[in-house]
C-alpha positions in Angstrom: 114.6 84.0 86.1 115.3 81.3 88.7 113.2 81.7 91.8 115.9 80.3 94.1 118.5 83.0 93.8 118.7 86.6 95.0 117.6 89.4 92.6 120.6 91.6 92.0 119.8 95.3 91.8 121.6 98.1 90.1 120.9 101.6 91.3 121.2 104.7 89.1 121.5 107.8 91.3 122.9 108.0 94.8 120.8 110.5 96.7 118.4 110.1 99.7 115.8 108.1 97.9 118.5 105.6 96.6 119.8 105.2 100.2 116.2 104.6 101.4 115.8 102.0 98.7 118.9 100.2 99.8 117.8 100.2 103.4 114.4 98.8 102.3 116.1 95.9 100.5 117.0 94.5 104.0 113.2 93.8 104.3 112.9 92.2 100.9 113.6 88.4 100.8 116.3 87.3 98.4 117.2 90.7 97.0 120.4 92.8 97.3 122.0 95.9 95.9 124.9 94.8 93.6 125.9 97.9 91.7 125.6 101.7 91.9 126.3 104.5 89.4 126.0 108.2 89.9 127.3 111.2 88.0 129.6 111.8 91.0 131.9 109.0 91.8 132.1 110.0 95.4 128.3 109.7 96.0 128.2 106.3 94.3 131.0 105.0 96.4 129.3 106.4 99.6 126.1 104.6 98.7 127.6 101.3 97.5 130.0 100.8 100.4 127.5 100.1 103.3 125.6 97.6 101.1 128.6 95.8 99.7 127.8 96.9 96.2 130.1 97.8 93.3 130.5 101.5 92.5 130.5 101.7 88.7 132.6 104.2 86.7 129.9 104.7 84.1 126.3 103.9 83.3 127.4 101.4 80.6 129.5 99.6 83.3 126.5 99.3 85.5 124.2 98.1 82.7 126.8 95.5 81.5 127.3 94.2 85.0 125.7 91.0 86.4 122.4 92.6 87.6 118.8 91.6 87.0 117.0 94.9 87.6 117.6 98.7 87.8 116.2 101.2 90.2 116.1 104.7 88.7 116.6 107.2 91.6 117.6 110.4 89.8 115.9 113.7 89.3 112.8 113.9 87.0 114.5 115.1 83.9 116.6 112.0 83.4 114.1 109.3 84.3 113.0 108.5 80.7 116.5 108.5 79.3 118.0 106.2 82.0 114.9 103.9 81.8 115.2 103.5 78.1 118.9 102.8 78.4 118.4 100.2 81.0 115.5 98.5 79.1 117.5 98.6 75.9 120.3 96.8 77.7 117.9 94.0 78.7 117.4 95.0 82.3 114.0 95.2 84.1 113.3 98.7 85.5 111.6 100.1 88.6 111.6 103.9 88.1 110.9 106.5 90.8 107.8 108.6 90.4 107.1 110.4 88.2 108.1 107.8 85.7 108.5 110.5 83.1 107.7 114.2 82.9 104.9 113.8 80.3 102.8 111.4 78.4 104.9 111.5 75.3 108.0 110.4 77.2 106.0 107.6 78.9 104.8 106.3 75.6 108.4 106.0 74.4 109.4 104.2 77.6 106.5 101.7 77.3 107.3 101.1 73.6 110.8 100.1 74.5 109.6 97.9 77.4 107.2 96.1 75.0 109.9 95.7 72.3 112.5 94.4 74.7 110.0 92.3 76.7 111.1 93.7 80.0 109.2 94.4 83.2 108.7 98.2 83.8 106.9 99.7 86.8 106.6 103.2 88.2 107.6 103.2 91.8 104.4 104.5 93.4 104.5 103.2 96.9 101.1 103.7 98.6 99.1 100.8 97.1 101.7 98.2 98.4 101.6 99.3 102.0 99.9 96.7 104.4 97.3 99.3 105.5 96.2 100.2 101.9 95.9 96.6 101.0 93.9 95.9 104.2 91.6 98.8 103.5 90.8 97.5 100.0 90.2 94.0 101.4 87.9 95.4 104.2 85.8 97.5 101.8 85.4 94.4 99.5 83.8 92.5 102.3 82.1 95.3 104.2 81.5 98.0 101.5 80.4 101.6 101.7 79.4 101.6 98.1 81.2 103.0 95.1 83.7 105.7 95.9 82.5 108.9 94.2 84.8 111.5 95.8 88.5 111.6 96.5 89.9 114.5 98.4 93.7 114.6 99.1 96.6 116.9 99.2 100.2 117.5 100.3 101.8 120.9 100.7 105.1 121.5 102.4 107.1 124.5 103.6 110.1 122.6 104.8 111.8 122.2 101.5 115.0 124.3 101.3 115.0 127.0 98.6 118.0 125.5 96.9 116.5 122.0 96.8 116.1 120.3 93.4 112.3 120.3 93.9 112.4 123.9 92.9 114.6 123.3 89.9 113.2 124.2 86.5 116.2 122.6 84.8 115.5 119.3 86.4 111.8 119.6 85.6 110.5 119.4 89.1 107.9 121.5 91.0 104.9 120.7 93.2 102.8 118.8 90.6 105.5 116.3 89.5 107.1 116.0 93.0 104.0 115.8 95.2 100.9 116.0 93.0 101.7 112.7 91.3 100.8 111.0 94.6 97.4 112.7 94.7 96.9 111.8 91.0 97.5 108.1 91.9 94.9 108.1 94.6 92.3 109.7 92.3 92.8 107.3 89.4 93.1 104.3 91.7 89.6 104.8 93.1 87.9 106.8 90.3 89.4 105.6 87.1 90.7 107.6 84.1 90.5 111.4 84.2 88.0 113.0 81.9 88.5 116.7 82.7 91.1 118.5 84.8 90.5 122.1 86.0 93.5 123.7 87.7 94.2 126.9 89.6 97.8 127.5 90.8 100.9 129.7 90.7 104.5 129.5 89.6 107.3 130.5 91.8 110.5 132.6 91.2 112.4 129.6 89.7 109.6 129.0 87.1 108.1 125.8 88.5 104.7 125.5 90.2 104.7 126.2 93.9 101.0 125.5 94.5 98.2 123.9 92.5 94.6 123.0 93.2 92.9 120.5 90.9 89.2 119.7 90.5 89.0 116.6 88.3 86.1 114.7 86.8 86.9 111.0 86.4 85.1 107.9 85.0 83.6 107.2 88.5 83.5 110.5 90.3 85.2 113.7 91.3 88.6 114.4 92.8 89.6 117.5 94.7 93.4 117.6 95.0 96.2 120.0 96.0 99.9 120.1 96.2 102.3 122.9 97.1 105.7 124.1 98.2 104.8 127.4 100.0 102.0 126.4 102.4 101.9 123.9 105.1 99.3 121.3 104.4 100.6 117.8 105.0 97.5 115.7 105.8 95.0 113.0 105.3 92.8 111.7 102.4 89.1 111.3 102.1 87.3 108.6 100.1 83.5 109.3 100.1 80.7 106.9 99.0 76.9 106.6 99.4 77.1 104.5 102.6 80.1 105.9 104.4 83.5 107.4 104.0 87.1 106.6 104.7 89.8 108.8 106.2 93.3 107.7 105.5 95.2 109.5 108.2 98.3 111.6 107.7 100.5 111.1 106.1 98.2 109.2 103.7 101.0 108.4 101.1 102.8 106.5 103.9 99.5 104.9 105.1 99.5 103.3 108.5 96.0 104.1 109.9 92.5 104.6 108.4 89.0 105.2 109.9 85.9 103.9 108.1 82.6 105.6 109.2 79.4 104.0 108.0 76.1 105.8 107.6 74.5 103.2 110.0 76.7 104.6 112.8 79.5 102.0 112.8 83.1 103.1 113.0 85.9 100.7 112.0 89.5 101.6 112.8 92.3 100.0 110.7 95.8 100.2 112.2 98.7 98.6 110.4 102.2 100.0 111.0 104.7 99.6 108.3 108.4 98.6 108.4 111.5 99.3 106.4 110.6 102.8 105.5 107.9 101.7 103.1 109.8 101.4 99.8 110.4 97.8 100.5 106.8 96.8 99.7 106.8 98.1 96.1 110.2 96.5 95.7 109.0 93.1 97.0 106.1 93.3 94.6 108.4 94.1 91.7 110.7 91.2 92.7 107.7 88.8 92.7 106.7 90.0 89.3 110.2 89.5 87.9 110.4 85.9 89.3 107.0 85.1 87.7 108.0 86.4 84.3 105.4 89.2 84.3 106.0 92.3 82.2 103.5 94.6 83.9 102.2 95.1 87.4 98.5 94.4 87.9 98.5 97.1 90.6 100.7 99.8 89.1 99.6 99.2 85.5 101.1 101.0 82.6 97.6 102.5 81.9 97.5 103.8 85.5 100.8 105.5 85.1 99.6 107.0 81.8 96.4 108.3 83.5 98.4 109.9 86.3 100.9 111.7 84.0 98.0 112.8 81.8 96.5 114.7 84.8 99.9 116.4 85.4 100.2 117.3 81.7 96.7 118.9 81.8 97.4 120.8 85.0 100.8 122.1 83.8 99.3 123.2 80.5 96.7 125.3 82.4 99.5 126.9 84.5 101.6 127.5 81.4 104.5 125.4 82.8 106.4 124.0 79.9 109.9 122.4 80.2 112.7 122.4 77.7 112.0 120.1 74.7 108.2 120.0 75.3 
């Protein structure tokens, strides 16, 4: 596409994450929200209005409108279907995490993206934050050795009981809502998972409310947790032979990190973020689109596949199977 005009976004879904995406676009050069569709017309109109976007009457109307890319901001159960519809209509797609609920769905999505020659990326925000990029750059020039242990977790008790995160019908739960972040951190530093051992529990709605994972990867070990019934929002640890890194809470919105070297040196990295954070992944996607790329070199298709494979293995151990699986 031409590099001298704004990228026009269509948004599927009109909840909180869609609103945050729209707010983030103010921090992305030459990008704007052009169209919105939601199952409820009132929520689509409420989201579209402040951004000067069109509220579409149907998904087909949105996909046939003059947009370049689609942001999928719905609940987990519909990610794959909406992504495939958008790709089939010739649109590029940035889909909220988890991109799909299992590996089989993701493989179908990637097959359509390849066939239609369209850019597809899972919206996993941490690696695009300035702090995370600065940390990688620092460790490349002043290394602590190969990372061999990743320890990270997120467990919340502030999610209302009637929130969609507890919905079995919408295929949610702690692993797919929160654990997918921890899976990203593990595969980003340690490579593909080789073995996933899981202990956890299911709640009254049938989804997982807590899971603890010990995972063996190509390059090391990951100790991860996620939950909806304990308070454990926190930091992340990256351990190596010559030092370790603490990415301070909340690590998935990284703004500060401490590097401690075995020789006694301590390096503090502090890089606040702007725009709520979603703007960084969106800007990356827009750059890829303008360059004609079909895959992100940061959030690769292989990385998305490794992440969801970890969630598949963990859910299998817990006996959590959704409709159609």
